[in-house]
MDAnalysis code that builds the backbone (N, CA, C; Angstrom):
import MDAnalysis as mda
import numpy as np

u = mda.Universe.empty(750, n_residues=250, atom_resindex=np.repeat(np.arange(250), 3), trajectory=True)
u.add_TopologyAttr("name", ["N", "CA", "C"] * 250)
u.add_TopologyAttr("resid", np.arange(1, 251))
u.add_TopologyAttr("resname", ["MET", "THR", "ARG", "SER", "GLU", "SER", "GLY", "ASP", "THR", "ASP", "SER", "ALA", "ALA", "PRO", "ALA", "GLY", "VAL", "GLU", "THR", "GLN", "LYS", "ARG", "LYS", "TYR", "PRO", "VAL", "GLY", "ALA", "ILE", "VAL", "LEU", "LEU", "ALA", "PRO", "ALA", "ALA", "ALA", "ALA", "LEU", "TRP", "GLY", "SER", "SER", "ARG", "MET", "THR", "TRP", "VAL", "THR", "VAL", "SER", "SER", "THR", "ASP", "GLY", "LEU", "THR", "GLU", "PRO", "ARG", "THR", "ASP", "LYS", "LEU", "ASN", "GLY", "GLY", "VAL", "TRP", "PHE", "GLY", "ALA", "LEU", "THR", "PRO", "LEU", "ALA", "LEU", "VAL", "LEU", "LEU", "ALA", "ALA", "ILE", "ALA", "ALA", "VAL", "LEU", "ALA", "THR", "ARG", "GLY", "TRP", "LEU", "ARG", "ARG", "MET", "VAL", "GLY", "VAL", "LEU", "ILE", "GLY", "LEU", "ALA", "ALA", "ALA", "VAL", "THR", "ALA", "VAL", "PRO", "ALA", "PHE", "ALA", "LEU", "LEU", "THR", "ARG", "SER", "GLY", "ALA", "THR", "ALA", "ALA", "ARG", "ALA", "ALA", "THR", "LEU", "ALA", "GLU", "LEU", "PRO", "GLY", "ARG", "ALA", "THR", "VAL", "THR", "GLU", "VAL", "VAL", "THR", "SER", "GLN", "PHE", "PRO", "ALA", "VAL", "LEU", "SER", "LEU", "VAL", "GLY", "ALA", "LEU", "ALA", "ALA", "PHE", "THR", "ALA", "GLY", "VAL", "LEU", "LEU", "ALA", "ARG", "MET", "PRO", "GLN", "ASP", "THR", "ALA", "ARG", "LEU", "SER", "GLY", "LYS", "TYR", "ASP", "ASN", "PRO", "VAL", "PHE", "ARG", "ARG", "ALA", "ALA", "ALA", "THR", "GLU", "GLN", "VAL", "THR", "ARG", "GLN", "ARG", "THR", "ASP", "ASP", "ALA", "ASP", "ALA", "THR", "SER", "GLY", "GLN", "LEU", "SER", "GLU", "ARG", "VAL", "LEU", "TRP", "ASP", "ALA", "LEU", "ASP", "ALA", "GLY", "THR", "ASP", "PRO", "THR", "GLU", "GLU", "ALA", "PRO", "GLY", "PRO", "ASP", "ALA", "ALA", "VAL", "ASP", "THR", "PRO", "ASP", "HIS", "ASP", "GLN", "GLY", "LYS", "THR", "GLY", "SER", "GLY", "GLY", "ALA"])
u.atoms.positions = np.array([
    [1.154, 34.174, -5.011],
    [1.472, 32.769, -4.735],
    [0.472, 31.888, -5.450],
    [0.937, 30.910, -6.197],
    [0.079, 30.000, -6.939],
    [0.290, 28.592, -6.444],
    [-0.769, 27.835, -6.503],
    [-0.718, 26.436, -6.077],
    [-0.178, 25.608, -7.219],
    [1.006, 25.079, -7.091],
    [1.666, 24.367, -8.175],
    [1.637, 22.877, -7.921],
    [2.130, 22.116, -8.950],
    [2.179, 20.675, -8.811],
    [3.150, 20.265, -7.720],
    [4.297, 20.964, -7.667],
    [5.277, 20.624, -6.656],
    [4.754, 20.902, -5.260],
    [3.917, 21.897, -5.132],
    [3.354, 22.204, -3.838],
    [2.415, 21.133, -3.353],
    [1.715, 20.460, -4.267],
    [0.763, 19.433, -3.860],
    [1.457, 18.183, -3.364],
    [2.713, 17.976, -3.762],
    [3.389, 16.756, -3.375],
    [4.312, 16.958, -2.201],
    [4.423, 18.183, -1.712],
    [5.266, 18.427, -0.555],
    [4.603, 17.874, 0.685],
    [5.392, 17.461, 1.634],
    [4.859, 16.940, 2.875],
    [4.623, 18.064, 3.847],
    [3.773, 17.790, 4.853],
    [3.480, 18.792, 5.859],
    [4.519, 18.785, 6.964],
    [5.644, 18.102, 6.786],
    [6.691, 18.105, 7.786],
    [7.297, 19.483, 7.864],
    [7.797, 19.913, 9.025],
    [8.299, 21.255, 9.205],
    [9.351, 21.639, 8.186],
    [10.331, 20.799, 7.937],
    [11.394, 21.169, 7.008],
    [11.438, 20.258, 5.805],
    [10.568, 19.279, 5.727],
    [10.535, 18.373, 4.592],
    [11.655, 17.349, 4.618],
    [12.496, 17.361, 5.676],
    [13.629, 16.462, 5.724],
    [13.194, 15.052, 6.066],
    [12.225, 14.910, 7.018],
    [11.789, 13.594, 7.446],
    [11.135, 12.838, 6.315],
    [10.370, 13.547, 5.454],
    [9.693, 12.876, 4.350],
    [10.697, 12.320, 3.364],
    [11.784, 13.058, 3.110],
    [12.765, 12.593, 2.165],
    [13.461, 11.332, 2.662],
    [13.566, 11.172, 3.980],
    [14.214, 10.010, 4.545],
    [13.305, 8.793, 4.579],
    [12.005, 8.978, 4.419],
    [11.083, 7.858, 4.472],
    [11.241, 6.989, 3.231],
    [11.015, 5.706, 3.414],
    [11.175, 4.764, 2.332],
    [9.814, 4.307, 1.828],
    [9.713, 4.207, 0.500],
    [8.501, 3.686, -0.109],
    [8.689, 2.182, -0.366],
    [7.629, 1.396, -0.259],
    [7.751, -0.064, -0.435],
    [7.810, -0.457, -1.897],
    [8.805, 0.045, -2.614],
    [8.905, -0.223, -4.047],
    [9.150, -1.707, -4.305],
    [10.064, -2.296, -3.530],
    [10.380, -3.706, -3.749],
    [9.179, -4.612, -3.557],
    [8.387, -4.353, -2.533],
    [7.215, -5.189, -2.283],
    [6.196, -5.048, -3.408],
    [5.992, -3.821, -3.886],
    [5.026, -3.609, -4.966],
    [5.492, -4.286, -6.253],
    [6.802, -4.186, -6.525],
    [7.352, -4.835, -7.719],
    [7.164, -6.348, -7.664],
    [7.198, -6.918, -6.483],
    [6.997, -8.361, -6.346],
    [5.522, -8.754, -6.397],
    [4.655, -7.918, -5.841],
    [3.234, -8.262, -5.787],
    [2.597, -8.281, -7.175],
    [2.972, -7.347, -8.035],
    [2.355, -7.277, -9.359],
    [2.617, -8.541, -10.185],
    [3.881, -8.978, -10.363],
    [4.085, -10.229, -11.116],
    [3.567, -11.460, -10.393],
    [3.524, -11.423, -9.054],
    [2.971, -12.562, -8.317],
    [1.491, -12.741, -8.640],
    [0.756, -11.635, -8.663],
    [-0.665, -11.710, -9.018],
    [-0.841, -12.190, -10.450],
    [0.011, -11.705, -11.365],
    [-0.074, -12.135, -12.766],
    [0.240, -13.628, -12.895],
    [1.214, -14.112, -12.125],
    [1.571, -15.529, -12.190],
    [0.434, -16.412, -11.686],
    [-0.199, -16.012, -10.602],
    [-1.312, -16.804, -10.077],
    [-2.489, -16.804, -11.045],
    [-2.777, -15.649, -11.623],
    [-3.901, -15.588, -12.558],
    [-3.624, -16.426, -13.803],
    [-2.390, -16.321, -14.335],
    [-2.041, -17.126, -15.512],
    [-2.084, -18.610, -15.219],
    [-1.601, -18.993, -14.033],
    [-1.615, -20.404, -13.670],
    [-3.030, -20.937, -13.511],
    [-3.943, -20.076, -13.066],
    [-5.329, -20.523, -12.888],
    [-6.015, -20.818, -14.208],
    [-5.497, -20.295, -15.313],
    [-6.090, -20.521, -16.631],
    [-5.458, -21.701, -17.365],
    [-4.381, -22.248, -16.810],
    [-3.692, -23.357, -17.460],
    [-4.187, -24.699, -16.920],
    [-3.992, -25.756, -17.723],
    [-4.402, -27.107, -17.327],
    [-3.377, -27.693, -16.369],
    [-3.833, -28.055, -15.185],
    [-2.966, -28.671, -14.184],
    [-2.991, -30.201, -14.294],
    [-4.200, -30.746, -14.442],
    [-4.351, -32.204, -14.445],
    [-5.278, -32.610, -15.583],
    [-4.887, -33.664, -16.300],
    [-5.726, -34.261, -17.336],
    [-6.078, -35.685, -16.888],
    [-7.363, -35.948, -16.735],
    [-7.803, -37.245, -16.232],
    [-8.614, -37.958, -17.315],
    [-8.257, -39.206, -17.583],
    [-8.976, -40.055, -18.547],
    [-9.721, -41.138, -17.771],
    [-10.945, -41.433, -18.192],
    [-11.769, -42.405, -17.460],
    [-12.692, -43.133, -18.412],
    [-13.244, -44.222, -17.921],
    [-14.237, -44.992, -18.662],
    [-15.209, -45.600, -17.660],
    [-16.471, -45.734, -18.107],
    [-17.479, -46.326, -17.221],
    [-18.039, -47.631, -17.767],
    [-17.520, -48.123, -18.925],
    [-17.970, -49.395, -19.503],
    [-19.262, -49.287, -20.274],
    [-19.934, -48.139, -20.224],
    [-21.196, -47.983, -20.940],
    [-21.100, -46.965, -22.061],
    [-20.315, -45.936, -21.843],
    [-20.175, -44.881, -22.844],
    [-18.724, -44.815, -23.309],
    [-18.482, -43.908, -24.228],
    [-17.132, -43.727, -24.744],
    [-16.223, -43.200, -23.642],
    [-14.961, -43.579, -23.662],
    [-14.004, -43.023, -22.687],
    [-13.976, -41.493, -22.794],
    [-13.817, -40.865, -21.675],
    [-13.823, -39.412, -21.633],
    [-12.511, -38.893, -21.050],
    [-12.203, -37.678, -21.435],
    [-10.990, -37.006, -20.952],
    [-11.381, -35.627, -20.441],
    [-11.019, -35.328, -19.225],
    [-11.329, -34.037, -18.612],
    [-10.031, -33.313, -18.283],
    [-9.998, -32.042, -18.647],
    [-8.848, -31.196, -18.342],
    [-9.230, -30.224, -17.231],
    [-8.491, -30.282, -16.162],
    [-8.764, -29.457, -14.984],
    [-7.724, -28.340, -14.908],
    [-8.203, -27.112, -15.031],
    [-7.265, -25.993, -14.947],
    [-7.008, -25.621, -13.485],
    [-6.144, -24.634, -13.302],
    [-5.772, -24.256, -11.945],
    [-6.922, -23.717, -11.131],
    [-7.854, -23.017, -11.784],
    [-9.002, -22.497, -11.067],
    [-9.912, -23.574, -10.539],
    [-9.931, -24.734, -11.234],
    [-10.739, -25.862, -10.774],
    [-9.964, -26.691, -9.753],
    [-8.695, -26.927, -10.016],
    [-7.886, -27.749, -9.122],
    [-7.701, -27.089, -7.762],
    [-7.547, -25.781, -7.771],
    [-7.431, -25.023, -6.522],
    [-8.336, -23.807, -6.665],
    [-9.555, -23.927, -6.133],
    [-10.577, -22.914, -6.368],
    [-10.218, -21.520, -5.892],
    [-9.317, -21.401, -4.914],
    [-8.962, -20.084, -4.372],
    [-7.852, -19.407, -5.147],
    [-7.363, -20.032, -6.211],
    [-6.209, -19.483, -6.930],
    [-6.537, -18.137, -7.574],
    [-7.652, -18.068, -8.282],
    [-8.034, -16.800, -8.918],
    [-8.383, -15.725, -7.890],
    [-9.179, -16.013, -6.857],
    [-9.423, -14.984, -5.839],
    [-8.151, -14.493, -5.161],
    [-7.185, -15.388, -4.935],
    [-5.940, -14.958, -4.309],
    [-5.148, -14.030, -5.225],
    [-5.231, -14.246, -6.523],
    [-4.577, -13.322, -7.456],
    [-5.198, -11.934, -7.365],
    [-6.511, -11.881, -7.240],
    [-7.188, -10.592, -7.081],
    [-6.854, -9.962, -5.735],
    [-6.675, -10.803, -4.710],
    [-6.301, -10.288, -3.391],
    [-4.936, -9.612, -3.449],
    [-4.008, -10.190, -4.192],
    [-2.674, -9.585, -4.311],
    [-2.747, -8.244, -5.041],
    [-3.615, -8.141, -6.035],
    [-3.788, -6.848, -6.705],
    [-4.370, -5.810, -5.750],
    [-5.362, -6.219, -4.965],
    [-5.931, -5.301, -3.979],
    [-4.918, -4.949, -2.899],
    [-3.999, -5.876, -2.624],
    [-2.983, -5.609, -1.603],
    [-2.052, -4.485, -2.021],
    [-1.837, -4.314, -3.325],
    [-0.988, -3.216, -3.794],
    [-1.597, -1.878, -3.394],
    [-2.900, -1.730, -3.607],
    [-3.570, -0.493, -3.194],
    [-3.538, -0.327, -1.683],
    [-3.689, -1.440, -0.952],
    [-3.643, -1.353, 0.511],
    [-2.270, -0.935, 1.003],
    [-1.225, -1.408, 0.345],
    [0.139, -1.031, 0.729],
    [0.373, 0.454, 0.518],
    [-0.125, 0.981, -0.589],
    [0.070, 2.397, -0.895],
    [-0.749, 3.302, 0.016],
    [-1.835, 2.796, 0.556],
    [-2.724, 3.633, 1.364],
    [-2.446, 3.545, 2.856],
    [-1.543, 2.666, 3.270],
    [-1.293, 2.486, 4.694],
    [0.164, 2.756, 5.011],
    [0.435, 2.800, 6.302],
    [1.805, 2.957, 6.775],
    [1.890, 2.432, 8.215],
    [3.108, 2.312, 8.705],
    [3.287, 1.893, 10.081],
    [2.799, 0.472, 10.329],
    [2.154, 0.265, 11.476],
    [1.743, -1.083, 11.858],
    [0.641, -1.625, 10.960],
    [-0.163, -0.748, 10.362],
    [-1.190, -1.226, 9.426],
    [-0.547, -1.860, 8.194],
    [0.499, -1.214, 7.686],
    [1.190, -1.772, 6.519],
    [1.881, -3.073, 6.882],
    [2.450, -3.154, 8.072],
    [3.084, -4.405, 8.483],
    [2.041, -5.515, 8.638],
    [0.843, -5.158, 9.101],
    [-0.227, -6.148, 9.192],
    [-0.639, -6.644, 7.806],
    [-0.676, -5.740, 6.835],
    [-0.957, -6.150, 5.454],
    [0.107, -7.127, 4.970],
    [1.364, -6.859, 5.326],
    [2.438, -7.773, 4.948],
    [2.267, -9.160, 5.544],
    [1.839, -9.227, 6.800],
    [1.609, -10.525, 7.441],
    [0.488, -11.286, 6.735],
    [-0.589, -10.574, 6.388],
    [-1.705, -11.224, 5.691],
    [-1.286, -11.716, 4.312],
    [-0.463, -10.943, 3.623],
    [0.033, -11.365, 2.312],
    [0.890, -12.618, 2.447],
    [1.730, -12.664, 3.476],
    [2.556, -13.842, 3.689],
    [1.727, -15.087, 3.965],
    [0.667, -14.951, 4.759],
    [-0.205, -16.094, 5.036],
    [-0.919, -16.570, 3.773],
    [-1.415, -15.607, 2.970],
    [-2.091, -15.983, 1.719],
    [-1.125, -16.683, 0.769],
    [0.119, -16.208, 0.720],
    [1.117, -16.843, -0.149],
    [1.418, -18.263, 0.305],
    [1.493, -18.476, 1.613],
    [1.761, -19.825, 2.131],
    [0.634, -20.787, 1.760],
    [-0.603, -20.316, 1.862],
    [-1.745, -21.155, 1.487],
    [-1.713, -21.471, -0.006],
    [-1.320, -20.486, -0.809],
    [-1.286, -20.678, -2.260],
    [-0.252, -21.721, -2.669],
    [0.835, -21.793, -1.948],
    [1.921, -22.697, -2.334],
    [1.605, -24.164, -2.048],
    [0.665, -24.451, -1.162],
    [0.419, -25.834, -0.747],
    [-0.052, -26.724, -1.895],
    [-1.104, -26.364, -2.671],
    [-1.549, -27.268, -3.745],
    [-0.483, -27.494, -4.806],
    [0.248, -26.439, -5.170],
    [1.289, -26.602, -6.182],
    [2.402, -27.517, -5.677],
    [2.797, -27.329, -4.436],
    [3.849, -28.175, -3.868],
    [3.401, -29.633, -3.789],
    [2.150, -29.847, -3.404],
    [1.632, -31.215, -3.304],
    [1.580, -31.885, -4.674],
    [1.224, -31.105, -5.700],
    [1.143, -31.681, -7.048],
    [2.528, -32.014, -7.586],
    [3.493, -31.138, -7.342],
    [4.846, -31.368, -7.851],
    [5.524, -32.535, -7.144],
    [5.239, -32.706, -5.873],
    [5.857, -33.800, -5.115],
    [5.013, -35.074, -5.120],
    [3.828, -35.005, -5.744],
    [2.909, -36.154, -5.818],
    [2.611, -36.710, -4.423],
    [2.418, -35.789, -3.490],
    [2.175, -36.206, -2.109],
    [0.688, -36.326, -1.773],
    [-0.183, -35.970, -2.706],
    [-1.610, -36.047, -2.445],
    [-2.270, -37.141, -3.261],
    [-3.538, -37.397, -2.987],
    [-4.310, -38.387, -3.735],
    [-4.799, -37.731, -5.021],
    [-3.890, -37.654, -5.987],
    [-4.185, -36.912, -7.211],
    [-5.313, -37.554, -7.998],
    [-5.303, -38.849, -8.152],
    [-6.321, -39.542, -8.956],
    [-7.708, -39.382, -8.340],
    [-7.815, -39.578, -7.037],
    [-9.118, -39.451, -6.383],
    [-9.618, -38.011, -6.446],
    [-8.696, -37.057, -6.265],
    [-9.107, -35.658, -6.327],
    [-9.536, -35.277, -7.739],
    [-8.817, -35.802, -8.732],
    [-9.169, -35.508, -10.121],
    [-10.543, -36.073, -10.459],
    [-10.849, -37.278, -9.986],
    [-12.161, -37.881, -10.252],
    [-13.269, -37.071, -9.601],
    [-13.015, -36.562, -8.418],
    [-14.035, -35.753, -7.732],
    [-14.266, -34.434, -8.445],
    [-13.178, -33.758, -8.812],
    [-13.314, -32.456, -9.465],
    [-13.883, -32.585, -10.880],
    [-13.620, -33.701, -11.546],
    [-14.177, -33.916, -12.891],
    [-15.626, -34.370, -12.845],
    [-16.141, -34.631, -11.638],
    [-17.529, -35.059, -11.443],
    [-17.835, -36.334, -12.230],
    [-16.945, -37.306, -12.069],
    [-17.153, -38.587, -12.746],
    [-18.247, -39.383, -12.034],
    [-19.007, -40.165, -12.762],
    [-20.035, -41.000, -12.113],
    [-19.391, -42.083, -11.257],
    [-20.162, -42.638, -10.334],
    [-19.627, -43.613, -9.399],
    [-19.106, -44.868, -10.069],
    [-19.673, -45.231, -11.202],
    [-19.246, -46.460, -11.882],
    [-17.992, -46.250, -12.724],
    [-17.551, -44.991, -12.871],
    [-16.406, -44.702, -13.736],
    [-15.113, -45.137, -13.072],
    [-14.180, -45.490, -13.924],
    [-12.847, -45.888, -13.473],
    [-11.810, -44.975, -14.117],
    [-10.940, -44.421, -13.299],
    [-9.886, -43.547, -13.809],
    [-8.799, -44.412, -14.422],
    [-8.542, -44.164, -15.692],
    [-7.533, -44.967, -16.403],
    [-6.177, -44.274, -16.470],
    [-6.174, -42.960, -16.452],
    [-4.881, -42.254, -16.554],
    [-5.022, -40.850, -15.979],
    [-3.986, -40.412, -15.279],
    [-3.916, -39.058, -14.744],
    [-2.580, -38.462, -15.142],
    [-2.629, -37.343, -15.855],
    [-1.418, -36.665, -16.320],
    [-1.380, -35.286, -15.679],
    [-0.290, -35.001, -15.006],
    [-0.130, -33.687, -14.361],
    [0.816, -32.820, -15.180],
    [0.545, -31.532, -15.190],
    [1.400, -30.559, -15.878],
    [2.204, -29.800, -14.832],
    [3.509, -29.830, -14.970],
    [4.371, -29.231, -13.965],
    [4.493, -27.715, -14.113],
    [4.473, -27.214, -15.338],
    [4.719, -25.781, -15.538],
    [3.696, -24.898, -14.835],
    [2.381, -25.152, -14.947],
    [1.425, -24.308, -14.220],
    [1.629, -24.351, -12.712],
    [1.971, -25.542, -12.181],
    [2.207, -25.635, -10.751],
    [3.458, -24.868, -10.352],
    [4.503, -24.958, -11.179],
    [5.727, -24.203, -10.895],
    [5.452, -22.706, -10.964],
    [4.666, -22.282, -11.949],
    [4.329, -20.866, -12.072],
    [3.566, -20.368, -10.853],
    [2.643, -21.195, -10.372],
    [1.904, -20.827, -9.169],
    [2.822, -20.766, -7.951],
    [3.766, -21.705, -7.869],
    [4.697, -21.731, -6.744],
    [5.618, -20.513, -6.774],
    [6.064, -20.122, -7.957],
    [6.903, -18.927, -8.077],
    [6.134, -17.678, -7.658],
    [4.884, -17.591, -8.089],
    [4.057, -16.451, -7.676],
    [3.853, -16.411, -6.178],
    [3.653, -17.579, -5.574],
    [3.475, -17.636, -4.125],
    [4.754, -17.216, -3.399],
    [5.904, -17.647, -3.902],
    [7.175, -17.253, -3.286],
    [7.414, -15.754, -3.402],
    [7.067, -15.179, -4.566],
    [7.218, -13.732, -4.739],
    [6.307, -12.972, -3.786],
    [5.073, -13.443, -3.641],
    [4.141, -12.790, -2.719],
    [4.613, -12.929, -1.277],
    [5.148, -14.099, -0.930],
    [5.649, -14.297, 0.436],
    [6.824, -13.371, 0.726],
    [7.717, -13.211, -0.244],
    [8.845, -12.290, -0.075],
    [8.359, -10.864, 0.105],
    [7.347, -10.474, -0.673],
    [6.783, -9.126, -0.522],
    [6.172, -8.946, 0.863],
    [5.489, -9.973, 1.352],
    [4.910, -9.889, 2.691],
    [5.970, -9.732, 3.762],
    [7.091, -10.435, 3.616],
    [8.181, -10.317, 4.590],
    [8.774, -8.914, 4.553],
    [8.960, -8.371, 3.352],
    [9.501, -7.011, 3.238],
    [8.581, -5.990, 3.900],
    [7.286, -6.151, 3.707],
    [6.339, -5.213, 4.309],
    [6.294, -5.367, 5.824],
    [6.360, -6.599, 6.305],
    [6.308, -6.829, 7.746],
    [7.547, -6.296, 8.460],
    [8.643, -6.136, 7.731],
    [9.892, -5.660, 8.332],
    [10.154, -4.185, 8.080],
    [9.212, -3.487, 7.445],
    [9.440, -2.080, 7.136],
    [9.400, -1.248, 8.407],
    [10.220, -0.165, 8.462],
    [10.243, 0.679, 9.667],
    [8.953, 1.456, 9.838],
    [8.820, 2.081, 10.998],
    [7.600, 2.801, 11.351],
    [7.376, 4.023, 10.474],
    [8.469, 4.697, 10.033],
    [8.335, 5.981, 9.347],
    [8.299, 5.846, 7.844],
    [7.781, 4.724, 7.317],
    [7.654, 4.600, 5.879],
    [6.569, 5.526, 5.371],
    [6.756, 6.046, 4.164],
    [5.839, 7.054, 3.627],
    [4.708, 6.410, 2.856],
    [3.618, 7.138, 2.762],
    [2.490, 6.718, 1.939],
    [2.704, 7.174, 0.510],
    [1.742, 6.894, -0.373],
    [1.886, 7.218, -1.787],
    [2.105, 8.689, -2.014],
    [1.386, 9.548, -1.325],
    [1.524, 10.984, -1.502],
    [0.895, 11.696, -0.330],
    [1.460, 12.877, -0.004],
    [0.927, 13.646, 1.101],
    [-0.446, 14.203, 0.829],
    [-0.866, 14.266, -0.425],
    [-2.166, 14.860, -0.726],
    [-3.322, 13.978, -0.283],
    [-3.029, 12.712, 0.128],
    [-4.080, 11.841, 0.611],
    [-4.257, 11.938, 2.124],
    [-3.462, 12.821, 2.795],
    [-3.624, 13.000, 4.228],
    [-4.971, 13.641, 4.525],
    [-5.432, 13.476, 5.745],
    [-6.688, 14.088, 6.165],
    [-6.545, 15.603, 6.125],
    [-7.384, 16.342, 5.384],
    [-7.229, 17.799, 5.279],
    [-7.338, 18.505, 6.621],
    [-8.159, 17.993, 7.527],
    [-8.333, 18.646, 8.825],
    [-7.025, 18.658, 9.597],
    [-6.390, 17.498, 9.695],
    [-5.131, 17.408, 10.424],
    [-4.025, 18.147, 9.688],
    [-4.066, 18.120, 8.348],
    [-3.034, 18.810, 7.577],
    [-3.101, 20.311, 7.781],
    [-4.325, 20.873, 7.825],
    [-4.468, 22.321, 8.040],
    [-4.067, 22.706, 9.452],
    [-4.404, 21.845, 10.411],
    [-4.005, 22.130, 11.791],
    [-2.493, 22.136, 11.923],
    [-1.838, 21.206, 11.267],
    [-0.382, 21.159, 11.318],
    [0.223, 22.375, 10.638],
    [-0.367, 22.804, 9.515],
    [0.142, 23.982, 8.811],
    [-0.006, 25.229, 9.672],
    [-1.145, 25.372, 10.359],
    [-1.344, 26.524, 11.248],
    [-0.316, 26.530, 12.371],
    [-0.019, 25.376, 12.906],
    [0.969, 25.292, 13.976],
    [2.353, 25.682, 13.476],
    [2.686, 25.262, 12.264],
    [3.998, 25.600, 11.717],
    [4.125, 27.094, 11.442],
    [3.060, 27.705, 10.911],
    [3.097, 29.139, 10.653],
    [3.215, 29.921, 11.952],
    [2.484, 29.480, 12.967],
    [2.567, 30.142, 14.273],
    [3.965, 30.027, 14.860],
    [4.567, 28.869, 14.704],
    [5.914, 28.676, 15.222],
    [6.924, 29.557, 14.486],
    [6.701, 29.726, 13.178],
    [7.617, 30.567, 12.421],
    [7.530, 32.030, 12.858],
    [6.326, 32.465, 13.253],
    [6.172, 33.848, 13.699],
    [6.926, 34.097, 15.006],
    [6.930, 33.103, 15.891],
    [7.543, 33.305, 17.194],
    [9.045, 33.061, 17.172],
    [9.534, 32.248, 16.223],
    [10.966, 31.976, 16.144],
    [11.679, 33.079, 15.388],
    [12.982, 32.984, 15.369],
    [13.789, 33.951, 14.633],
    [13.550, 33.795, 13.147],
    [13.345, 34.867, 12.432],
    [13.009, 34.819, 11.004],
    [14.148, 34.240, 10.185],
    [15.391, 34.559, 10.544],
    [16.524, 34.039, 9.791],
    [16.652, 32.540, 9.942],
    [16.279, 32.008, 11.083],
    [16.423, 30.572, 11.340],
    [15.347, 29.758, 10.654],
    [14.205, 30.331, 10.365],
    [13.078, 29.579, 9.790],
    [12.770, 29.978, 8.361],
    [13.486, 30.897, 7.805],
    [13.188, 31.370, 6.456],
    [13.360, 30.244, 5.448],
    [12.363, 30.078, 4.596],
    [12.419, 29.105, 3.521],
    [12.081, 27.684, 3.934],
    [11.704, 27.465, 5.155],
    [11.430, 26.116, 5.607],
    [10.004, 25.675, 5.322],
    [9.083, 26.602, 5.183],
    [7.692, 26.255, 4.927],
    [7.474, 26.070, 3.432],
    [6.894, 24.951, 3.052],
    [6.619, 24.690, 1.652],
    [5.357, 25.436, 1.210],
    [5.203, 25.521, -0.088],
    [4.007, 26.191, -0.625],
    [2.745, 25.439, -0.246],
    [2.851, 24.117, -0.125],
    [1.712, 23.308, 0.304],
    [1.278, 23.719, 1.712],
    [2.242, 23.911, 2.615],
    [1.922, 24.304, 3.977],
    [1.284, 25.690, 3.996],
    [1.784, 26.608, 3.169],
    [1.223, 27.957, 3.138],
    [-0.227, 27.940, 2.672],
    [-0.513, 27.128, 1.659],
    [-1.894, 27.042, 1.179],
    [-2.804, 26.413, 2.226],
    [-2.324, 25.397, 2.916],
    [-3.124, 24.776, 3.969],
    [-3.402, 25.759, 5.099],
    [-2.402, 26.608, 5.407],
    [-2.605, 27.613, 6.445],
    [-3.663, 28.624, 6.023],
    [-3.635, 29.034, 4.762],
    [-4.659, 29.958, 4.258],
    [-6.041, 29.319, 4.309],
    [-6.122, 28.029, 3.945],
    [-7.413, 27.333, 4.004],
    [-7.947, 27.252, 5.431],
    [-7.035, 27.220, 6.396],
    [-7.440, 27.171, 7.801],
    [-7.743, 28.548, 8.380],
    [-7.568, 29.622, 7.580],
    [-7.858, 30.968, 8.051],
    [-6.680, 31.681, 8.673],
    [-5.474, 31.169, 8.480],
    [-4.267, 31.793, 9.020],
    [-3.489, 32.439, 7.888],
    [-3.109, 33.715, 8.076],
    [-2.359, 34.440, 7.061],
    [-0.866, 34.233, 7.310],
    [-0.160, 33.480, 6.430],
    [1.262, 33.240, 6.658],
    [2.119, 34.500, 6.525],
    [1.600, 35.531, 5.809],
    [2.392, 36.747, 5.592],
    [2.291, 37.726, 6.749],
    [1.399, 37.496, 7.698],
    [1.237, 38.395, 8.831],
    [2.381, 38.212, 9.815],
    [3.012, 39.299, 10.200],
    [4.144, 39.235, 11.108],
    [3.676, 39.301, 12.550],
    [4.455, 38.689, 13.437],
    [4.138, 38.733, 14.858],
    [4.376, 40.123, 15.407],
    [3.564, 40.619, 16.334],
    [3.746, 41.956, 16.886],
    [5.061, 42.060, 17.638],
    [5.844, 43.157, 17.371],
    [7.134, 43.381, 17.997],
    [6.988, 44.012, 19.368],
    [8.119, 44.181, 20.069],
    [8.066, 44.781, 21.406],
    [7.651, 46.244, 21.387],
    [7.880, 46.966, 20.268],
    [7.510, 48.383, 20.190],
    [6.012, 48.581, 20.169],
    [5.272, 47.509, 19.828],
    [3.823, 47.665, 19.726],
    [3.180, 47.832, 21.087],
    [3.915, 47.559, 22.160],
    [3.337, 47.648, 23.493],
    [3.511, 49.024, 24.125],
    [4.086, 49.982, 23.406],
    [4.295, 51.326, 23.943],
    [2.966, 52.034, 24.073],
    [2.734, 52.691, 25.179],
    [1.479, 53.388, 25.436],
    [1.565, 54.773, 24.795],
    [0.992, 54.947, 23.624],
    [1.092, 56.206, 22.883],
    [0.367, 57.349, 23.564],
    [-0.778, 57.178, 24.243],
    [-1.423, 58.324, 24.899],
    [-0.540, 58.939, 25.973],
    [0.169, 58.128, 26.785],
    [1.043, 58.673, 27.818],
    [2.215, 59.414, 27.211],
    [2.696, 58.901, 26.048],
    [3.823, 59.546, 25.400],
    [3.412, 60.931, 24.911],
    [2.223, 61.069, 24.343],
    [1.739, 62.373, 23.865],
    [1.501, 63.314, 25.043],
    [1.039, 62.779, 26.144],
    [0.772, 63.615, 27.314],
    [2.067, 64.185, 27.849],
    [3.156, 63.351, 27.778],
    [4.436, 63.863, 28.217],
    [4.910, 65.003, 27.366],
    [4.661, 64.898, 26.072],
    [5.065, 65.984, 25.162],
    [4.315, 67.262, 25.496],
    [3.021, 67.159, 25.768],
    [2.197, 68.345, 26.054],
    [2.653, 69.033, 27.337],
    [2.982, 68.192, 28.352],
    [3.402, 68.786, 29.624],
    [4.711, 69.540, 29.481],
    [5.645, 68.994, 28.728],
    [6.926, 69.684, 28.572],
    [6.770, 70.973, 27.779],
    [5.854, 70.967, 26.813],
    [5.637, 72.189, 26.009],
    [5.035, 73.255, 26.814],
    [4.087, 72.914, 27.785],
    [3.431, 73.937, 28.595],
    [4.394, 74.562, 29.583],
    [5.410, 73.723, 30.045],
    [6.373, 74.279, 30.956],
    [7.238, 75.264, 30.259],
])
């Protein structure tokens, strides 16, 4: 028996049927990756261009990118990338909790972009503060760029959708691979399965144990090839020989 690639990816489930029925969060991961890219790209683009003059020096023009206009934009993009690894490493209620956190982060991300697109905030005053204009300066013009804000809003919507998908995933969703399970629990489960196979009917359990389970059982000190003792093993051989001797003497 050799440890193969297919054996490493088999689940420790008794018949492997439950693992095949489990769903992987492919849709959420597909949404998180472009969402993170959209937020990062938007953070590098110019959101607001502010022109000002102070009456003493030449008029100045400052371009404020997304990272300056919304300081958490770049960190949130990195958070979404880290969330992909968290999704792959968790399952059950932990994964649903990750989905809730992603949804909250996406909602926060959408606020500055929505405010800029709807012109609902004090854009000129905020631009003067972020550009660090002197107190005597006067803002003469503020130009907003819609595309970076729209890109950020699209990324936030994609992340929010991914969070909703994760929060609604069933309890039996699978992790990235069974090889990341705790070896202690995996070996204990393999030993239990081998023991159960010995006590059950051989025809009913034949072929149900994967090579991964057999290797885990060996690592735990259990020999999967050892057969359970049959009823004939309980015969008292000394008494049987004594009976033979008595009949021969008669």
